[in-house]
TORTORPA-197516 format. One record per residue (C-alpha): residue number from 1; residue in three letters; x, y, z. Coordinates in Angstrom, 1 decimal. Layout:
// residues N
  nr rest      X      Y      Z
 NUM  ALA      X      Y      Z
...
END
This chain:
// residues 133
  nr rest      X      Y      Z
   1  MET   51.1  -20.6  -23.2
   2  PRO   47.8  -19.3  -21.6
   3  LYS   44.6  -20.9  -22.4
   4  LEU   42.2  -18.9  -24.5
   5  ARG   38.7  -18.5  -23.2
   6  PRO   35.8  -18.7  -25.7
   7  ILE   34.1  -15.4  -26.4
   8  PRO   30.6  -15.5  -24.8
   9  LEU   27.8  -15.3  -27.3
  10  SER   25.8  -12.1  -27.0
  11  ARG   22.1  -11.9  -26.7
  12  ALA   19.8   -9.4  -28.3
  13  LEU   17.4   -7.3  -26.2
  14  PRO   14.0   -8.8  -25.6
  15  SER   11.5   -8.0  -28.2
  16  ASN    8.9   -6.5  -25.9
  17  VAL    8.0   -5.8  -22.2
  18  THR    6.4   -9.2  -21.7
  19  ALA    9.6  -10.9  -22.9
  20  LEU   11.6   -8.6  -20.7
  21  GLU    9.5   -9.4  -17.6
  22  SER    9.8  -13.2  -18.4
  23  GLN   13.5  -13.2  -18.1
  24  ARG   13.7  -11.1  -14.9
  25  VAL   16.1  -12.7  -12.4
  26  VAL   14.2  -11.7   -9.3
  27  LYS   10.5  -12.1   -9.8
  28  ARG    8.3   -9.5   -8.0
  29  THR    6.0  -11.1   -5.5
  30  TYR    3.2   -9.1   -3.9
  31  THR    2.9   -9.4   -0.2
  32  LEU   -0.3   -9.2    1.9
  33  LEU    0.7   -5.6    2.7
  34  ASP    1.1   -4.7   -1.0
  35  GLU   -2.4   -6.1   -1.7
  36  THR   -3.9   -4.3    1.3
  37  GLU   -2.3   -1.1    0.0
  38  GLN   -4.1   -1.6   -3.4
  39  ALA   -7.4   -2.1   -1.7
  40  LEU   -6.8    0.9    0.5
  41  LYS   -6.2    3.1   -2.5
  42  ALA   -9.4    1.7   -4.2
  43  LEU  -11.5    2.6   -1.1
  44  PHE   -9.8    5.8   -0.1
  45  ASP  -12.3    8.2   -1.6
  46  GLU  -15.3    6.2   -0.2
  47  PRO  -17.0    8.5    2.4
  48  LYS  -17.8    5.6    4.9
  49  PHE  -14.3    4.2    4.7
  50  ARG  -12.8    7.7    5.3
  51  ARG  -15.0    8.2    8.4
  52  LEU  -13.8    4.9    9.7
  53  ARG  -10.2    5.8    9.2
  54  ASP  -10.4    9.5   10.2
  55  ALA  -10.8    9.3   14.0
  56  LEU   -7.8    9.9   16.2
  57  GLU   -9.6    9.6   19.5
  58  PRO  -12.1    7.0   20.7
  59  GLU  -14.8    9.7   21.0
  60  GLU  -14.5   10.5   17.3
  61  THR  -15.0    6.9   16.1
  62  VAL  -18.0    5.6   14.1
  63  GLU  -18.3    2.2   15.9
  64  GLY  -17.4    3.3   19.4
  65  SER  -13.7    2.3   19.4
  66  ILE  -10.7    2.6   17.2
  67  PHE  -10.4   -1.2   17.2
  68  ALA  -14.0   -1.6   16.0
  69  ASP  -13.5    1.0   13.3
  70  ASP  -10.4   -0.9   12.2
  71  ILE  -12.3   -4.2   11.9
  72  VAL  -15.2   -2.6    9.9
  73  ALA  -12.6   -1.0    7.6
  74  ALA  -10.9   -4.5    7.3
  75  GLN  -14.3   -5.9    6.3
  76  MET  -14.6   -3.3    3.6
  77  ILE  -11.0   -4.1    2.4
  78  ARG  -11.9   -7.8    2.2
  79  LYS  -15.0   -7.0    0.1
  80  VAL  -13.2   -4.8   -2.4
  81  ALA  -10.4   -7.4   -2.6
  82  SER  -12.7   -9.9   -4.1
  83  GLU  -13.5   -7.4   -6.9
  84  LEU   -9.8   -6.6   -7.5
  85  ASN   -8.8  -10.3   -7.3
  86  LEU   -6.5   -9.8   -4.3
  87  HIS   -6.5  -13.4   -3.1
  88  GLN   -4.2  -13.0   -0.1
  89  VAL   -6.5  -10.3    1.3
  90  GLU   -9.6  -12.4    0.7
  91  GLU   -8.1  -15.2    2.7
  92  ALA   -6.7  -13.2    5.6
  93  ASP   -8.5  -12.9    8.9
  94  LEU   -9.9   -9.5    9.9
  95  THR   -7.4   -8.8   12.8
  96  LEU   -4.5   -9.4   10.4
  97  LEU   -6.1   -7.2    7.7
  98  ALA   -6.6   -4.4   10.2
  99  GLN   -2.9   -4.6   11.1
 100  LYS   -1.9   -4.6    7.5
 101  LEU   -4.3   -1.7    6.8
 102  ARG   -2.5    0.4    9.5
 103  GLY    0.9   -0.7    7.9
 104  ALA   -0.3    0.4    4.4
 105  GLU   -1.4    3.8    5.8
 106  ARG    2.1    4.2    7.4
 107  ARG    3.5    3.9    3.9
 108  PHE    1.7    7.1    3.0
 109  ASN    2.4    8.8    6.3
 110  ALA   -1.4    8.6    7.0
 111  ALA   -1.6    6.2   10.0
 112  ARG   -3.5    7.4   13.0
 113  SER   -0.3    7.6   15.1
 114  GLN    1.5    9.6   12.5
 115  ARG   -1.4   12.0   12.1
 116  ALA   -1.7   12.4   15.8
 117  LYS    2.0   13.3   16.2
 118  ALA    1.7   15.7   13.2
 119  ALA   -1.0   17.7   14.9
 120  ASP    1.7   19.2   17.1
 121  GLU    3.8   20.2   14.2
 122  PRO    3.1   23.4   12.1
 123  VAL    1.6   22.8    8.6
 124  VAL    4.2   23.6    6.0
 125  THR    2.9   24.1    2.4
 126  PRO    5.4   24.0   -0.5
 127  ALA    6.2   27.2   -2.2
 128  PRO    4.8   27.7   -5.7
 129  ALA    7.1   26.5   -8.5
 130  ALA    7.6   30.0   -9.9
 131  ALA    8.8   31.3   -6.5
 132  GLN   11.4   28.5   -6.1
 133  GLY   13.6   30.1   -8.7
END
């Protein structure tokens, strides 16, 4: 005669989002790159920051070299990170922050290398929604 297994007790859905998050199996941890991306988005509309990130050639830079512009932008990232409570960014050294800043820009297809390569490609604008049928 086969053994009978007990029927597992069912659970109700969590009562709210906070309860749902608390029972998540894999907790979301934010990396330095994720925090740098948040700071990038916070600074993106700042004119000085955009000038530092805009140059594709050394002649176009604000501080005389792309590396120097990256370091000054990293300093701005570090400053805004303290306002946004991004502790990993606050504690990171400037060279690492500059590297993560370039990585965060790559997530948006906006890194210098990506924009320089795109200069050779024709600009394609999406068709209006009404024309797409």
